[in-house]
N, C-alpha and C positions, 0 to 999 in steps of 0.2 A: 641763254636768251639771245635770240637773233634779231629782235625788233623791239621797239619801245611800245609797251601796251597802250592801247587807246580804248578808253571807256566811252561807250556810245549812249547818248541820251535816249534813243529809241528803246533801249533795253530796260529803261525805267518807267516807261509809259508812252502813250500815244498822243499826248497833248502838245508836244513840242517844247514843254517846259515842266519844271518840277519845283514846287515851293513847299518848304516844311520848316517848322520851328525846331530849334535845338536847345538842349540844356546840357549841364555838366554830365548827367548820367548817360544821356544819349551819345555824347562825344566819347565818353569812356568806353561805352559798348562798341562804338565804331572803331576805336583804336584796337580792340581785341580781334576785329575781323578785317582790318585794313588790308587792301589788296597790294599795297606798296606803291612805289613810284610809278607814275603813268601820265599820259596826256589824256585830255578829254576832247570830244568833237564839238564842244559847246562852251559857252561862257558860264562861269560860276561866280556868284556874288555871296559875300558874307556880310550881314548886317549885325554888328555886335551891339546889343542893347545894354548888357551888363557883363562885367567880368572881362576876361581877355582870352585870346587864343593865339596860337602860332602854327605856321607851317613852313616847310622848306620849298621854295619856288626857284627853279634853275640855280640850285646850290647856294641860295641866299635865304636866311631865315627871316621871315616876316612876322612881326608881332602885331596883332590887331587888338587895340584897347577898347574900352567902353565908348559908346556913342560914336561909332565909326563904321565905315564901309570899306571893304576890300574886294577886289575881283581878280580872277585868274583867267587869262586868255586861252583859247584852244591850243595855241602853239606851245604853251608853257608846260613844263613837267613839274609835278609837285608831289609831296609825300610828307609823312610824319606829322600828324595833327596833334597838338597839345593844347590844353586849356586850363583855365583857372576860374572857377565859378562862372562859367560862360553861359549866356542866355541871349538868344537872338534868332536870326533867320538865315536859311540857306536857300538860294534860288539858282537853278540851272536853266539856261535858255538856249535854244537852237539859234545859231547865227542868222538863219533865214527869217526869224521873227523879229530881228532887231533892225529898226529903220537905219538906212545908210548914214544919216546925219548923226544918229546916236552912236553908231559903230565908230565913226570917225572920231568922235569926242572921247569915247571910252578907250580907244586905242591910240590916243594922243601920244606923241613920241617924246619921251624924256628918259629913255633907258628903262630901268626897272622901276615901275610905278610903286608908290607907297600907299599904305592905308590912309584914308581921308577922314579927318575928324569932322563930325557933324555938330550942328548946334542942337540944343535940347528940343527946339521946335522941329527941326528936320528929322531927328531920330524918332520923335513921336509920330510924325507923319508917315515915315517908312514903316514903323511898327503897326500903325493902324491900317495902312494900305495892304501890307502883306498878310495881315490877319484876315481882312476881307477876301483877298485873293485865295488864300488857303481854304477858307470856309466855302468859297464858291466852286472849288475844283470838283466837288462831288456832283455838281449840277451839269446839265447838258447845254448850258448857255455859252457856247464857244465864243460868240461875238463879245459877250460881257467879259469873259475871261481874258480875251486878247486885248480888250480895251484897258482892263486893269493892268495887264502885263506891260502894255505900252506906256501907261502912266508911270509905272515903276522905272522903266528904262529911261524915260525922259527925266525923271527925278535924279536917277543915278548919273546920267550924262551931265546934267546941270551941276551936280555936286563936283564932278570931275572938272568941268569948265571953271567953276568958281575957285577950285583949288589950284588948278594949273594956269588959270587965266588964258586959256587957249582961244584967242579971238582974232588975232592978227593974220594978215596974209602970209607972213613968214611962218607962223605957227601952222597954218593949214598946209603950206608947202612942205614943212618938216614931217607932217603926218603922212602926206603922200609919199615922201621919200621912204619913210618907215615901211609903208605898205609894199612899195616896190622892192625894198630890200628883203623883206620876208619872202616874197614870191620869186625872187630872181637870184638869190645869193649863190646858188650852185653854178649858175651860168655866167654871172657878171660880178666882177670884183674890183672894178676901178671907179673912182669918182666921176670920170668922164662918161661912163656908161649910164649912170643914173641921171646925170645932168642932161644927157641926150634924151632920155625917156621923158624928162620933165620939160624939155624944150627951153632950157636955160643954159647959161655958161657954167662950167665947173667952178670957177672962182666965186660966182654969185651963190651957187648952191652951198659951197663951203662956208661962205659968209653967213648965210641964213641958218644953216644947221649949227654952226658954232654959237651964233647969237641965241638960239632957242635952247640948245642943250648944253652948251659950254664945251663941246668937243667937236672935232672936225669930222668930215664925211669919212675920211680914211679910218678914223678911230672906230666909227660905228660899223663900218664894213668888217674890220678885224674883230670887233666885239661880237658881231653876228656869227662870223666863222668860228670863233673860239667857243661861243655858247653852244652852237650846234655840235661842234666836235666833242665838247664835254658831255653832252647828252648821249651821243653815240658811244663814247668810251665807257661811260658808266652803265648805261642801260642796255647795251648790246654786247655780244662777244665778237664783234668784227675786229680784225687786226688793224694795225695802223694804216697799212696800205689800203685796206678796204674802206676805212673811215675817210681817208683822203679822197678816194674815188666817189664815195657818197656825196662829198662836198664839192665835187667838180674839179678836183686837182688831178691833172694827168701825171704830175711829178710828185710822188708821195714824199720825197726828200724835202722838197720845197715846203710842203705842208708842215712837215716835222720841224723845219727851221722856224716857220712862223709861230707854231704852237710854243716852242721853247722860248722864243724871244718875247712873246706876249705873256706867258705864264711863269717863266722862270724854271720850268721843269719839262721833262720830256712827256710825251703823251702816255707812255707806259707807266712812268712814275706817277702821273696824275691818276691813272686808273687804279694803281695799287693803293695810293693814299686814300682816295675817295671810297673805294670798296672796303678799305680797312676801317672806315667810320669817321674819317676826318672831314669836317665841313670846310670846303674850299670855295671861296667866292672869286 
């Protein structure tokens, strides 16, 4: 394998989104035909009405319990779905259909996001809305479909906002930092670089990010580098020098030093362990 597989939403239909209910039997069937670890070019939302399910996202297992919502971002790699008496909804949406304000909220920066527990009233509203959206997909009323989709995305973003309480200027700044980090990590790896892009001082950026996330700017830069490195080491056959090059390191020895310092193992040891079935966070 020379690249990380990307599943495209357009291969599943031409609406720009896909919504469908799931049950225990359907998930068990999906497990038998699962394509394995991959990225998507779209957002994925799971609304768990009953039971529970789990998946591995960027080497961390996430368990979604009843009355909850969980989402996977296009940049994240995921695989291995398990469930227990699960019942709920699956929705995939093209990023182009997501209002920028909703995208900012959904992608709020706090590292690995967790499943969000909903109130009984909220889960009932999600269940009802997605039921209507699913039923309407057979119609040709695209304006109605998009209006229903926007309502879902607004509700999902609101649930994220209520959970994370992302309302302050520092929180918005941290989200912008996260966006810049995702887009520029191969080229820029110092706190000063990102502070300059945001037109603020490096000490102030560090103060804000530490206040919002509990960790420094340097920590998140290294977190992003190591996460991308782990993805490439597991899901491709690139050697360590090539992985370093993909991440923008001219000196692969320096990359190897950072990986060893941050993970406690060499890049090749990580590849051997994770491909051997060990779950490493």
